N, C-alpha and C positions, 0 to 999 in steps of 0.2 A: 528483430530483435523480440524477446518474450517477455511479457508483462503478468505477475501473477496478482491477482485480485482477490483478497480475503475479506470477505464480510459475511455473516449469517445470514443475511437477507439476498435471496436470490434475486430479487427486484433491484435492489442496491447495486450488486455485481453486473447487472444489465445497465444500468443507468450510468455506473463508471465506466464502462466501454463503450457507451454512446458518446459519453463526454469527451473521451480521448478522441474518438473518430472525429467528434466536431472542433476539437482543438487542432485538429489537422494530424494527429498520430494514427493514419491507417496502414494496413499491411503489417501491422505487428500482431504477433500471436498472442492470443489471451489465454492463460489457464487460470483455474478458480478453485477457491476453498473456501469452504461452508463454517469453518472454525479454525481457531489457533492450532489445532493439534494436526488437522488437514494441511494447514499452511504449512506447518513443519516441514511434513511429509513430501508435499508437493515442491516446496523450493528445495529438498534434498533431492528428488527424482528428476525434477524438471530443469533447475540450474536457471532460474529467469534472470533478466537484466536489470529488472526493479521489480519493486513488490510494493503495493498498494494494498495497505490494511485499514479495516476498522480498528479503533482502539477498545471496544467492547464486545467481547465475542465469546461464546462457550468454550470451554475445555480449556482454552488458554487464552488470555488477552494479547491484544496486538502489542502491546509493550512487553508482555513477556515472552511472545515470539521474537520481537528484535533482541531483547535480551540474550535469548538463547541462541540466535544466529551470532550475534557477535563474539557470546563468550566460546563459541565453535569456530571462530575466526573467519566468519562471511563478512565478506566485506560488499555484498549486494546493496545498492542504492535502496532504501527502504523509506516510505512516507506513509501517512496518517491520512485517512480521509474519514470524518469522524463528526458526529452531532455535536458532543460535548467539546469544548475548546475553552481552556483556561490558561491564564499564564503559567500555572504550576504545570500543566500539561506539557506545553509548548517547550518548558524549561526541561521536565524530564525526557521529554521525546529528544530534544538536541543532546542532552547528558548521554544517551544511550545510543546516540549515531544516527538518529533519523534526519533525512535530507531535508523535508519539508513538513507540515501540518496543514491540511486544505480541512477547514469548516464547513457544514452542511447549512444552509444551502450554497452550492458552488456554482461556478460557469465553465464553459469551456476555457476561458481565458485564465481560471485559477490553476486548471491543468497546465496549460502552455507555459504559464510563469514558472510552475515549479518542476516541469518535467523537461524545458527545452534543451538545457544544457545536457543532461542525462541521456534523453532519447535522441537527439541529432547525431 
């Protein structure tokens, strides 16, 4: 399976990839995007099986990326890994079709719980 990690912080992309391995999701191909525009482009060319995105990114926010993907008919499972987590954000993410929202700080268990059904 292919996982797209979209976050403007290279260190955070590496940490998320590490957490995925710690959660038991080894052997999956990881592709990365450094902002929202790049996330859309990578999603179009790489056809990931799941997308993990930060909410606040340059060019396009994560919620804008999700909204555009859904408006184009993409059904790829999409979740957020973000610092800010409010009920409003959870509600908006869910209404746009997000599968989950993981708040920072996070643990491997958070990824296991969110992705178990998607990546198995």
